C-alpha positions in Angstrom: 169.4 7.1 97.6 171.6 6.5 94.6 170.8 2.8 94.7 167.0 3.5 94.8 167.3 6.0 91.9 169.2 3.4 89.8 166.6 0.7 90.6 163.8 3.0 89.5 165.7 3.8 86.3 166.1 0.2 85.5 162.4 -0.4 86.0 161.4 2.5 83.8 163.9 1.3 81.2 162.4 -2.1 81.2 158.9 -0.7 80.8 159.8 1.5 78.0 161.8 -1.2 76.1 158.8 -3.6 76.3 156.4 -0.8 75.3 158.6 0.1 72.3 158.7 -3.5 71.2 154.9 -4.0 71.4 154.2 -0.7 69.7 156.5 -1.6 66.9 157.7 2.0 66.8 161.4 1.0 66.8 163.5 -2.0 67.6 163.8 -2.8 71.3 167.4 -3.7 70.7 168.1 -0.1 69.8 166.9 1.1 73.2 169.0 -1.5 75.0 172.1 0.5 74.0 171.0 3.6 76.0 172.6 4.0 79.3 169.5 5.1 81.4 165.8 5.5 81.3 165.9 9.2 80.6 167.7 8.6 77.2 165.0 6.0 76.3 162.2 8.4 77.2 163.8 11.2 75.2 164.3 8.8 72.2 160.6 7.9 72.3 159.4 11.5 72.9 157.9 10.6 76.3 157.0 13.2 78.8 158.0 12.8 82.5 154.3 12.3 83.4 154.0 9.5 80.9 157.0 7.8 82.3 155.6 8.1 85.8 152.3 6.6 84.6 154.2 3.7 83.1 155.9 2.9 86.4 152.7 3.2 88.4 151.0 0.4 86.4 154.1 -1.7 85.6 154.3 -5.2 87.1 157.6 -6.9 86.2 157.6 -10.2 84.3 157.1 -13.1 86.7 155.5 -10.9 89.4 151.9 -11.0 90.4 149.3 -8.2 90.6 148.2 -6.8 94.0 144.5 -6.9 93.1 142.2 -8.9 90.9 139.2 -7.3 89.2 136.1 -9.3 88.2 134.3 -7.5 85.4 131.1 -8.3 83.6 131.6 -9.2 80.0 128.3 -7.7 78.8 126.7 -9.6 75.9 129.7 -11.9 75.6 127.9 -13.6 78.5 131.2 -14.1 80.4 133.2 -12.7 83.3 136.6 -11.0 82.7 139.4 -11.4 85.2 141.9 -8.6 85.2 145.0 -7.9 87.2 145.7 -4.5 88.9 147.7 -2.4 88.5 149.0 -4.1 85.3 145.5 -4.2 83.7 146.4 -7.5 82.1 143.5 -9.8 81.1 144.2 -13.0 83.1 141.2 -15.1 82.4 137.7 -15.2 80.9 135.2 -17.3 82.8 132.7 -19.1 80.7 129.4 -18.2 82.4 126.2 -17.9 80.4 127.7 -18.4 76.9 129.6 -21.3 75.4 133.4 -20.9 75.5 135.4 -23.3 73.3 138.9 -22.9 74.9 137.5 -24.0 78.2 135.2 -26.6 76.6 132.3 -24.9 78.3 129.1 -26.1 76.6 130.8 -28.3 74.0 130.2 -31.8 75.4 131.4 -31.8 79.0 128.6 -33.1 81.2 129.2 -30.5 84.0 128.9 -27.5 81.7 126.0 -28.9 79.8 124.1 -29.5 83.0 124.9 -26.0 84.3 123.6 -24.4 81.0 120.5 -26.7 80.9 119.6 -26.1 84.6 119.9 -22.4 83.9 117.2 -22.6 81.2 113.6 -22.7 82.5 111.5 -25.2 80.7 108.3 -25.9 82.5 105.3 -24.5 84.3 107.0 -24.6 87.7 108.9 -21.4 86.8 106.3 -19.8 84.6 108.8 -19.9 81.7 108.9 -22.0 78.5 112.1 -21.3 76.6 114.6 -23.2 74.5 118.1 -23.8 75.9 119.8 -20.5 76.4 123.4 -20.3 75.3 124.1 -16.6 75.7 123.6 -14.0 78.4 124.2 -10.3 79.1 126.4 -10.2 82.2 126.0 -6.9 84.1 126.8 -6.7 87.8 129.2 -9.1 89.6 129.1 -9.4 93.4 131.8 -11.0 95.5 130.7 -13.0 98.6 131.2 -11.2 101.9 131.8 -11.9 105.6 131.2 -9.1 108.0 131.0 -6.7 105.1 134.4 -7.7 103.7 135.1 -9.7 100.5 136.0 -13.2 101.6 137.2 -14.7 98.3 134.8 -17.7 98.2 132.2 -17.1 95.5 131.2 -14.7 92.8 127.6 -14.0 91.6 126.6 -12.3 88.4 123.2 -11.6 86.7 122.0 -12.1 83.2 120.4 -8.8 82.2 118.8 -10.4 79.2 117.1 -13.5 80.7 116.5 -12.9 84.4 119.2 -15.4 85.6 122.0 -15.5 88.1 125.2 -17.5 88.0 127.3 -18.7 90.9 131.1 -19.0 90.3 133.2 -21.0 92.7 136.5 -19.1 93.3 138.3 -22.2 94.3 138.7 -22.9 90.6 137.0 -19.9 88.9 134.3 -22.0 87.2 130.6 -21.5 87.1 128.8 -24.2 89.2 125.2 -23.0 89.1 122.9 -21.0 86.9 119.4 -20.2 88.3 116.5 -19.0 86.3 114.8 -16.6 88.7 111.0 -17.1 88.9 108.7 -14.2 88.1 111.5 -12.2 86.4 112.2 -11.8 82.8 115.1 -9.3 82.9 117.3 -8.3 85.8 119.4 -5.3 86.7 119.2 -4.3 90.3 122.2 -6.0 91.9 123.7 -8.4 92.0 124.7 -7.5 95.6 125.5 -9.8 98.5 124.3 -8.9 102.0 127.1 -8.4 104.5 127.4 -12.0 105.5 126.1 -13.5 102.2 122.9 -14.7 103.7 121.3 -13.6 100.4 122.3 -12.3 97.0 119.8 -9.8 95.6 118.5 -9.3 92.1 115.6 -7.1 91.1 113.7 -6.9 87.8 114.6 -4.3 85.2 111.3 -4.3 83.2 108.0 -5.2 84.7 106.4 -8.4 83.4 102.9 -9.8 83.4 102.4 -10.9 87.0 101.9 -14.6 87.1 103.1 -15.1 83.5 101.2 -15.3 80.3 100.0 -12.4 78.2 98.3 -9.1 79.0 97.9 -6.1 76.7 99.8 -3.0 77.5 96.5 -1.2 78.1 96.5 -3.3 81.3 100.0 -2.4 82.3 99.1 -0.7 85.6 96.9 -3.6 86.7 98.7 -6.7 85.3 102.4 -5.9 85.2 104.7 -5.9 88.2 108.4 -5.8 89.2 110.1 -8.0 91.7 112.9 -7.8 94.3 114.4 -11.3 94.7 116.3 -12.2 97.9 118.1 -15.5 97.0 119.2 -17.5 99.9 122.8 -18.8 99.8 124.0 -22.2 101.2 126.9 -21.2 103.5 128.8 -24.3 102.8 128.6 -24.5 99.0 127.7 -21.0 97.9 124.8 -22.3 95.9 121.4 -20.5 95.7 118.5 -22.3 97.4 115.2 -21.2 96.0 113.3 -23.2 98.8 114.7 -20.6 101.4 114.5 -17.6 99.1 111.7 -15.0 98.8 110.6 -12.1 96.6 108.8 -8.9 97.2 106.2 -7.7 94.6 106.9 -4.2 93.3 104.9 -1.7 91.3 105.3 -1.6 87.5 108.1 0.9 87.5 111.5 0.1 86.0 113.7 -1.0 88.8 117.4 -0.2 88.1 120.5 -0.5 90.2 120.6 -1.7 93.8 122.9 -2.0 96.8 122.9 -3.6 100.2 123.0 -1.8 103.5 125.9 -2.4 105.8 126.8 -1.5 109.4 124.4 1.4 110.1 122.1 0.3 107.4 122.5 -3.5 107.7 119.2 -5.2 107.1 118.1 -2.7 104.4 118.3 -2.8 100.6 118.0 0.1 98.2 116.9 0.1 94.5 116.7 2.9 92.0 113.7 3.2 89.8 112.7 5.1 86.7 109.6 5.4 84.6 107.3 6.0 87.5 105.1 7.5 84.7 104.6 3.8 83.6 105.1 4.8 80.0 104.8 1.8 77.6 105.9 3.4 74.3 104.1 3.4 71.0 106.0 5.9 68.9 104.6 4.3 65.7 101.0 4.5 67.2 101.0 8.3 67.9 102.2 7.9 71.5 105.4 9.1 73.1 108.5 6.9 72.9 109.4 5.4 76.3 112.5 7.7 76.3 110.2 10.7 76.4 107.3 9.2 78.3 109.6 8.0 81.1 111.2 11.4 81.7 108.3 13.6 82.5 108.3 13.5 86.3 110.8 15.5 88.2 111.3 12.7 90.6 111.3 8.9 90.5 111.3 6.7 93.6 114.2 5.2 95.6 112.9 1.9 96.9 113.8 1.3 100.5 113.4 -2.3 101.6 113.6 -3.7 105.1 114.7 -7.3 104.2 115.1 -8.3 107.8 111.4 -7.6 108.4 110.6 -9.3 105.2 112.3 -12.4 106.5 110.0 -12.3 109.6 106.9 -11.9 107.4 107.9 -14.9 105.3 108.5 -17.0 108.5 105.1 -16.0 109.7 103.5 -17.5 106.6 102.3 -14.2 105.1 103.9 -14.9 101.7 102.3 -16.8 98.9 103.9 -19.4 96.5 104.2 -18.2 93.0 106.1 -20.2 90.4 108.1 -22.1 92.9 109.2 -19.2 95.2 107.6 -17.4 98.1 106.4 -13.9 97.3 105.3 -11.2 99.6 102.4 -9.4 97.9 102.7 -5.7 97.4 99.9 -4.9 99.8 101.5 -7.1 102.5 104.9 -5.3 102.0 103.2 -2.0 102.6 101.1 -3.1 105.5 104.1 -4.8 107.2 106.4 -1.9 106.8 108.8 -3.6 104.4 108.6 -1.2 101.5 109.0 2.6 101.4 109.8 5.1 98.7 111.8 8.3 98.8 111.8 10.9 95.9 115.0 10.7 93.9 116.0 12.9 90.9 114.5 11.6 87.7 116.1 8.9 85.7 118.6 7.7 88.3 121.3 5.2 87.5 123.2 4.6 90.6 122.5 3.9 94.3 125.6 3.1 96.4 126.0 2.7 100.1 129.0 4.3 101.8 131.5 2.1 103.8 130.0 3.0 107.2 126.5 2.2 105.9 125.1 5.6 106.9 125.0 7.3 103.5 123.1 6.1 100.4 124.3 8.0 97.3 121.9 8.4 94.3 122.8 9.8 90.9 120.2 11.1 88.5 121.3 11.1 84.8 119.3 14.3 84.2 120.5 16.0 87.3 124.1 17.4 87.8 124.0 16.5 91.5 124.5 13.4 93.6 121.9 13.2 96.3 123.0 11.7 99.6 120.4 10.1 101.8 121.0 9.3 105.5 119.8 6.0 106.9 119.3 7.6 110.4 117.1 10.2 108.8 115.2 7.5 106.9 114.6 5.4 110.1 113.4 8.5 111.9 111.1 9.6 109.1 109.6 6.1 109.0 109.1 6.1 112.8 107.5 9.5 112.7 105.5 8.7 109.6 106.9 11.7 107.9 105.3 11.0 104.6 104.2 13.2 101.7 101.5 10.7 100.7 101.6 7.4 98.8 102.2 6.3 95.3 99.2 4.9 93.2 99.8 1.5 94.8 99.7 2.6 98.4 103.5 2.7 99.1 104.4 5.5 101.6 106.6 8.2 100.2 109.0 9.8 102.6 109.5 13.5 102.5 112.5 14.4 100.5 113.9 17.0 102.9 113.4 14.7 105.8 115.8 12.0 104.5 118.5 13.9 102.5 121.8 14.7 104.2 123.2 16.7 101.3 123.6 17.3 97.6 126.8 17.8 95.6 127.0 19.4 92.2 129.5 17.0 90.5 128.9 17.5 86.8 126.8 16.3 83.9 125.4 12.8 83.7 126.3 11.3 87.1 125.9 7.6 87.3 127.7 5.3 89.7 129.6 6.1 92.9 132.5 4.2 94.6 134.5 5.0 97.8 138.0 5.0 99.3 139.4 4.6 102.8 139.6 8.3 103.5 136.0 9.4 103.2 136.0 10.4 99.6 133.4 9.3 97.0 134.0 9.0 93.3 131.2 9.4 90.8 131.2 8.6 87.1 130.0 11.4 84.8 128.7 10.0 81.5 128.2 13.2 79.7 131.3 15.0 80.9 133.4 11.9 80.4 135.0 12.4 83.8 135.2 11.1 87.3 134.3 13.5 90.1 135.9 13.2 93.6 133.9 14.6 96.5 133.7 14.4 100.3 131.2 12.5 102.4 129.7 14.0 105.6 130.5 13.2 109.2 132.3 11.4 110.6 134.4 11.5 107.5 134.2 15.3 106.9 132.4 18.0 108.9 131.3 21.6 108.5 132.0 23.2 105.1 134.3 20.4 104.2 131.5 17.9 104.0 129.7 17.1 100.7 132.1 19.2 98.6 133.6 18.6 95.1 137.4 18.4 95.4 138.7 17.1 92.1 137.7 15.9 88.7 139.7 13.9 86.0 138.8 13.4 82.4 138.5 9.9 81.0 138.0 8.6 77.5 135.1 8.5 76.8 131.5 8.3 78.2 132.2 6.5 81.4 129.5 4.1 82.7 130.4 2.4 85.9 133.6 2.6 87.9 135.3 0.5 90.5 137.7 1.2 93.4 139.8 -1.4 95.2 137.6 -3.2 97.7 135.2 -0.3 97.1 131.9 -2.0 98.0 133.2 -3.2 101.4 133.1 -1.7 104.9 136.9 -0.9 104.5 137.8 0.1 101.0 141.5 0.4 100.1 141.4 3.4 97.8 144.7 3.4 95.8 143.2 2.4 92.4 140.1 3.2 90.4 139.1 1.7 87.1 136.9 3.7 84.7 134.7 1.5 82.5 134.3 3.7 79.5 131.8 3.0 76.7 133.7 4.6 73.9 137.4 4.7 72.9 137.1 6.8 69.7 140.8 7.9 69.1 142.6 5.9 71.8 143.5 2.9 69.6 144.2 2.2 65.9 141.1 2.0 63.7 140.4 -1.7 63.0 137.0 -1.3 61.5 133.8 0.4 62.7 133.4 -1.7 65.9 135.8 -0.1 68.4 136.9 -1.7 71.6 135.7 -0.3 74.9 138.3 1.3 77.1 139.1 0.6 80.7 141.3 3.2 82.3 143.4 2.8 85.5 143.2 5.9 87.7 145.8 6.4 90.4 144.1 7.7 93.6 147.3 8.0 95.8 148.1 11.6 95.0 146.3 14.8 95.8 145.0 14.8 92.3 143.6 11.8 90.4 145.7 10.7 87.5 144.9 8.4 84.5 147.8 6.1 84.1 146.8 3.3 81.7 144.4 2.4 78.9 143.2 -1.1 78.4 141.2 -2.1 75.3 138.3 -4.5 75.8 137.8 -6.0 72.4 135.4 -8.8 73.2 132.7 -7.4 75.4 130.7 -4.4 76.7 131.5 -4.5 80.4 129.1 -2.8 82.8 130.4 -3.2 86.4 133.3 -4.7 88.3 134.5 -5.4 91.8 138.2 -5.4 92.8 139.5 -7.7 95.5 142.9 -8.1 97.1 144.6 -10.9 95.3 145.8 -12.6 98.5 142.1 -13.1 99.6 141.7 -15.6 96.7 142.8 -19.1 97.5 142.2 -21.0 94.2 143.4 -24.5 93.7 146.4 -24.9 91.4 145.5 -28.5 90.6 142.6 -30.8 91.4 143.2 -34.0 93.4 143.2 -36.6 90.7 139.7 -37.7 89.9 137.8 -34.6 90.9 134.3 -33.8 89.7 134.4 -30.1 89.5 130.7 -29.6 90.0 130.9 -31.1 93.5 134.7 -30.5 94.1 134.7 -34.1 95.4 136.0 -37.3 93.9 134.1 -38.4 90.8 132.6 -41.9 90.8 134.0 -42.1 87.2 137.6 -41.3 88.2 140.0 -43.6 86.5 143.6 -44.4 87.6 146.3 -45.0 85.1 146.3 -48.7 84.2 142.6 -49.1 85.2 141.1 -48.0 81.9 138.4 -50.1 80.3 135.6 -50.2 77.7 132.2 -51.7 78.4 129.3 -52.3 76.0 125.7 -52.6 77.4 123.2 -53.0 74.5 123.6 -49.9 72.3 125.6 -48.0 74.9 129.4 -48.0 74.9 131.0 -46.6 78.1 134.7 -45.8 78.2 136.9 -45.1 81.3 139.8 -43.2 79.8 142.9 -41.4 81.1 144.9 -38.6 79.6 148.6 -37.9 80.3 151.6 -36.7 78.4 151.4 -37.8 75.6 148.6 -40.3 75.0 145.0 -41.2 75.7 144.3 -44.7 77.1 142.5 -46.3 75.3 143.5 -44.7 72.0 141.0 -46.8 69.9 137.2 -46.8 70.7 135.1 -48.9 68.5 131.3 -48.3 68.3 128.4 -48.8 65.8 126.3 -46.1 64.2 123.4 -45.2 66.5 125.3 -46.2 69.7 125.2 -43.9 72.7 128.9 -43.2 73.6 129.8 -42.2 77.2 133.4 -41.1 77.8 134.8 -40.6 81.3 138.2 -39.0 80.9 140.6 -38.4 83.8 143.6 -36.1 83.5 146.0 -38.0 85.7 148.6 -35.1 85.7 149.5 -33.8 89.1 151.6 -30.7 88.2 150.4 -27.2 87.6 149.3 -26.1 84.1 149.3 -29.6 82.7 145.9 -29.2 81.0 144.9 -31.5 78.2 142.1 -31.1 75.7 139.9 -33.7 74.0 138.2 -33.0 70.6 136.4 -35.2 68.1 136.1 -33.8 64.6 132.6 -33.4 63.2 130.9 -34.3 66.5 131.1 -30.8 68.1 133.0 -32.2 71.1 135.7 -30.1 72.7 136.7 -30.4 76.3 139.4 -28.7 78.4 140.5 -31.1 81.1 142.6 -29.6 83.9 145.1 -31.5 85.9 143.3 -33.9 88.2 139.9 -33.4 86.6 137.5 -36.1 85.5 135.1 -35.1 82.8 132.2 -37.0 81.2 130.9 -36.5 77.6 127.9 -38.2 76.1 126.8 -38.3 72.4 125.2 -40.5 69.9 127.4 -41.8 67.1 125.2 -40.7 64.3 127.9 -40.4 61.6 129.9 -43.5 60.5 133.5 -43.1 59.8 137.0 -43.0 61.3 137.4 -39.9 63.5 140.8 -39.0 65.0 140.3 -37.5 68.4 143.2 -35.5 69.7 144.5 -33.3 72.5 143.7 -29.6 71.8 146.2 -28.2 74.4 149.8 -28.1 73.4 151.0 -30.1 76.4 154.4 -31.6 75.5 157.1 -32.2 72.9 155.0 -35.1 71.6 151.7 -33.2 71.7 150.9 -33.9 68.1 151.2 -37.6 68.8 148.6 -37.4 71.6 145.7 -38.7 69.5 143.4 -41.7 69.1 140.6 -43.1 67.0 136.8 -43.2 67.3 135.8 -45.8 64.8 132.0 -45.7 64.0 131.0 -48.8 62.0 128.0 -48.4 59.6 
């Protein structure tokens, strides 16, 4: 017992010494003189609960986190990779926006192609846009096998531009961006079906059906939403539009979405709001959308039988629209694919419990969470227990026929996550809190079911939240991360733009406890998923000569000693290698107007031996990981002598790792 106590004291002392150093409150050396952790805590004025929180989140230097969290980066356009419980930012994945440290979008062929392919430019997709170099990432979804995260791929949507990106978790780089046809903005999803047959995204704001322009006076007739079921190649993780399909939806605003699992496998669920179909006009004597979209007491939970939709598509009952098969709204109704259930107005959260039986909906203007039961839904559909149809003919299930329970959780409920013991956790935006409550049978029965059991304050205005493995059939519980929109007084004031605040919540005790604050200074994250770290099997280095788009050997791979320069007309092509501490060749001679193609292979074979390559005034900057072959193409428009160099501090002679691009007039 004494040995255990001493070990804990040492850990606490280490945490407090490091904390004191970073805070700059006092010299860390001063605390090293104290005999034990209690003296350090007393010197810093720390309470026992604060010391306990520090230990709960502390990961010693050189040790790895138990979990990895993939978080959206909001309008940074990126994905944030964070360790738990340390809450250390481990990586930023360049996704929809250029990212200079990784050389993403600054000359490397693979990233340029990904960004270009993710920008629609033609009639085939119904979109004509310039190249997009930013996005608004919202909802990441990890690939699944049998309802469990499998660590292969990550998908995330671009809320602003109706796109989806696929990230290969072998190297944590984006390999595909798809512009989703018939969709301008996206919000519902991304979610993966239990075996990643599909990833789903639905529209946020209805668009003119078929493209083009239609006045808002024709909103009901000409505008539509869409539910997109994007087929995944099981070998590569890439999205295949030729096997994908969409379902036409009424012109409501579709919001969040989730996939059924186990008891509800084959079903999908989407929130909606603005069933009033308000279009704004507050400068034209009409109500603002905010007011116009909040009149009805209920909006509609969209209930989609995607397994039946598959059958309808195979039967040839879909139509091609902008390069993808679409099930018309009338067909979706006639074939029993689409149903509605009333949900409290302005919902922003629909989440399926681990056993798939319960679907939890939160209405921002209702202090309750409403829990639907898939068995009740199936029974009501079979018995045609409808209260009528919406204006577009979609059957509306009777509310009391499909609801299993309602729980008063607090003000502004949004998103719900789950643990391994039958508890649900709901974010409360207005209360700035997380509510913990019980699910129904088989988790809890009788008066213990659907009951609020705990609430913890967070800081402040929490949006989404994530629990460890919380979207799977077997969550871990243990940790919850609150994704708070405001930080107000949690950090020093460094100007009017404050960081957002992630907070780590410990779920292991009887009461929830906030144990760590993490500022997010470069993004407005929305949602996250947390996976066991040992499920990820990323490569530490590439086999020398790897093309990272294909993860196969590049035809342009160059071995050390095989470098060469070739001129063909006005094209100069260079096969180059990079290794500590030189480029070969280190002089490239071209003429003004030449097209220059550089194939650069990093021939290093050890971990972390990344090299960079930059050319001043030509906007070229590449990060070349060990073993990677990268191609860059540009036109030598500016004559002069340009010293290219390695941008990664790679060795003692790093500054000597340079060369010359000589552009003759």
